N, C-alpha and C positions, 0 to 999 in steps of 0.2 A: 564549163570545161576548165577555164582558168582558175576559178575558185577551188576546184577539186584538186588541181596540181599544186596550188599553194598550200592546201591542207595536208596533202601528202608530203610536201617538202618540210612543213613545220613538224609533222609527226616524225619524219626521218631525223631531223635535227635533234628533237627531244630524245629520240631513242639513242642517238650517238652520244649526247651529253650524259644520259644515264649510264651508258657503258663506260664512258671516260671516268666516272667516279665523282666525288664531291668536289665542288669548286670553292675558291677563296682560301683565306688563311685558315690554317688548322687551329682549332681551339686549344687554349693553353691547358696544360695538365695542372689541375688545382693542387696536386700533391708533388710538384716539382721540388727538388732540393733547395733551389734558391728561394722559393716562397716559404718553405718550412723554416729555413734559416732566418729570413727576415721577420716572420711572425714570432719566432722564438725570441729573437733579440728584442723586439718591441714589447712582448709580454714581460720579459725579465726586467726591462727598463721601467715599464709601468709599475710592476710590483715593487721595484726598488724605491720608487718615489711615493707610492700609495701606502705601503706598509707602515712607515713612520706616522703618516696622517691617521691611519686606522688606530694605531697605538694611542696617539694624542686624543682622538675623539672618545674612545672607550675609557680612557683614564680620566678624562675630564667629567664623565658622567658617573664616576664612582664617588663614594664617600671615603674618608680616610681608613675606616675599618676594612672596607672592601679592597683597598689598595694593599693594606698590610697582610691580609689573610688570603686574598684571592690570587688567581693566576694573571700575569701581566697581559696575556694574549686573549683571555676569555672575557667577553662582555659581562657586565653586571646584570643580575636579574631584577635589580631595583635601581634603575637609572634616576638621577636627580640633577637638577640644574643649579644647585646651590653654589657649586664652584664657579660657574659662569657669572652669577650675580655678584659673588664676592670679588672675582677678578675685575669686573667692570666698576664696582661701586666702592668697596671697602678694603681691598688688598692694600698692604703697606708697601710703599715705594721709597723707603728710607725713613725720613722724619715725618712724612705725611701718609695717612691711610685713606686716600681718596680713590683708590683703584686706578685703572688705566683710562678712565673716561677723560680726565684732564689732558693726558698725553694724546688721546685720540683727537680732541678738539684742537690742540696745538698742531698736530700733524695736518689736520684739515686746513688750518689757517696758513700753514707753510706751503702745502702742496698746491692748493687752488691758484693763488696768485703766481706762483713760480711756473706752473704748467702753462697757464694762459699767456703770461708775458713771453716766456721762452719760445713757445710755439709760434706765437704771432710774429715776433722779431725774426726768428730763424726762417719761417716760411717766406716772408718778404725778402730777406737777404738771399735765400736760395733762388727765389724767382728772379731777382735782379742779376745774380751771377749767371743764371741759365739763359735768360731771354733778353737781357739788356747789358751785354758786355761793355765794359768801360776800361780805360787805361788803368793798369794795375790790378785788374780783377783776378788774374791768375795768381799774382803774388799774394793778394789778400786770401784767396782760397787756400793756398799752400800754408800760410800762417795758421789759418783755422784747422787745417788737417793735422799740422804738427801739434797744435795745442790740444787736440782731441786725444793724443796719446801721452800727454804729461800726467804723471801720478799726482793725485791730490796732495799727498803728504809733502811734496816739495813746496807747495804754496801755502802751507798752513801758517807759518810765522809771518810772511808778508801780509797774509789776509787778516791776521790778528792786529797787526799795526794799522792796516787801512781801516778796518771797522772801528778800532779804538779812536783813530783820528776823525772819523765821521760820527763819533759818538752814538754808534748803534751796536757796539759790542754788548753781548749778553741780552740781546733783544731778538724777537722773531724777525725783524727787518734784516738783520745780518744774515740769517739763515736763508731767507727768501732771496736776497741779492746774490748770495754765493751759489745757490742751486740754479738760479736763473742764468748766470754767467757760465757756469761749468756745463750746463746742458746745451749751450749754443753751438759749439763746434760740430758735434756729431749730428745734431738736428739740421744744421745748414748743409752738411754733406748729404744727408738723406733727401732733403727737399730739392737740392740742386740736381742730384741724379735722377729724381723722379720727374722733375720738370723738363729735363733734357730729353727724356724718353717720350714726351708728348710731341706729336707731329708738329713741326714748325709751321705748317700751312695754316693751322688754326690761328696762330699768333699773327702771321702776316695778313690773314683775312681780316682779323680784328683791327689791325693797324690801318688797313685800307678803308675800313668803315668809319675810321676816325676815333677809335677807342684809345685812351691813354694808358698810363702805367697802372693806375689803381682800378680803372674799369676792367682792363684785361685780367688783372689779378682776381677781382671779386666776381666777375660775371662769366669768365671763360675758364680759368684755371681751378678756382676753388670747387665748383661743382664736379669737376673731374678728379679731384685729389682726395676724396674721402679715405681711401686706404692708407695713404701716406700720413694723413692727419691722425688716423687711428694708431698707426705705428708710433708716431711721435708721442701721442697721449699715453700709450701703454709704457713706452720706455721711460718717459718722464715721471709718471705716477709711481712706477715700480722703483725707479732709482731714488726718488725723493722720499717716498713713504718708507722705504727700507733703510734709509740712511741712518747711521749711528754716529759716525765721526764728527760731521759738521754740527749735528744737534747737541752732542755732549760738550763741544768746545765753545760754540758761538751763541747757543740759545739762552744760557743762564739757567739757574736752578728752578726758577718758576715757570720757565717756558720749554721744558724738556719735551721732545716729541715722543710718540708712543713707543718707539724702539728703545729709547733710553729708559722709559718707565718699565718696560718689560724686563730689561736687563736688571733693574733695581728689584723688581719683584722676585725674579728667579734667583738672584744672588743674595737675597735678604737672609740674614741670620737671626732674625727675631722669631721666637716661639717655635712651634713644631713646623717641620718641612711639609708643605702641602703641594704634593705633586699634581693633584687634580686642578688646583688653582693655577699652577704654572702652565699646564697644558691648555686650559681654557683661555688664559691670557695670550698664549702664543697663537692660538687659532684666531682670536679676535684681532690680533695685530696683523695677521696675514690675510684677513678676509677681504679687505678693500681691493688690493691689486688682483687677487684671485678672481673676484667678481667681475672686475673690468675686463680681464683677459677672457674669461668664459663667455661674456656677452659679445665681445668683438673679436674673437680669435680668428675667424676666417679672413676678416679684413686685414688683420695683422699680417697673416701670411701673404696675402696678395700685395700688400704695401711693401713688405721686405723684399719680395721677389722683383717688383717693379723698381724699387729704389736702388737695386743692385745691378741693373741692366748695363748702365753706362757709367763710366768714371770721368 
């Protein structure tokens, strides 16, 4: 009897719910004006950036006759990689015709130590400011914050004097030192804000267990900080690899990075203007930062969001 009454009550409740209509949130209209506007803006922005890349790629695959007689926007029916090999190996960059491979190697020699040293020092400094506050820490952080907004051009002449005094002017060491120092302020800001967002209970528990400064940094914070390290990596690699000003002033004529070599190729007045070689050299120059970003793009977004939570 009781089971029958329960079944009747359940059926009645189900009937009432059916009469009341659908429950929960109403599904979004996929054709809402707000969505249409957002996707329109995103598509236009994507085309704005992808269209020049498309032009560069199809031009680099053409020969000179195809460029002169063909349409700029139409791909060639006979693609060739001759322009790529010439841009890499034999294109003239002024007095020398060694392509951009020399500049590529110089950029690698500049970027690798600059990125490693700046990220290592900045992460430890940000960790100390966030977890081990000391007297004068806020003043030191304010100085770093102000330095991150100083234009590089203001410091050029003093840097020339300093590097000349240290006998490293016109060497790769001068460019490495400058990139390392100038990357520090913004990286310290990012690491400090990220470490502050980590629950302090983890730090306190590690201190109770007897962990010291370096053990907490290596075994507690670093495994949790992959996104912010990826952010620092992308920012530093992009900034250092794409730099032109420091390279052309401090590297010396035999140590020019790839951006300076690209400028010399594009602005060369020797012989016939080879636009396909210029386009191939441009793509080769931007390949490294693009590859790093595409590989670690999701972690970059996560790290930027987490590093901007607290100031």
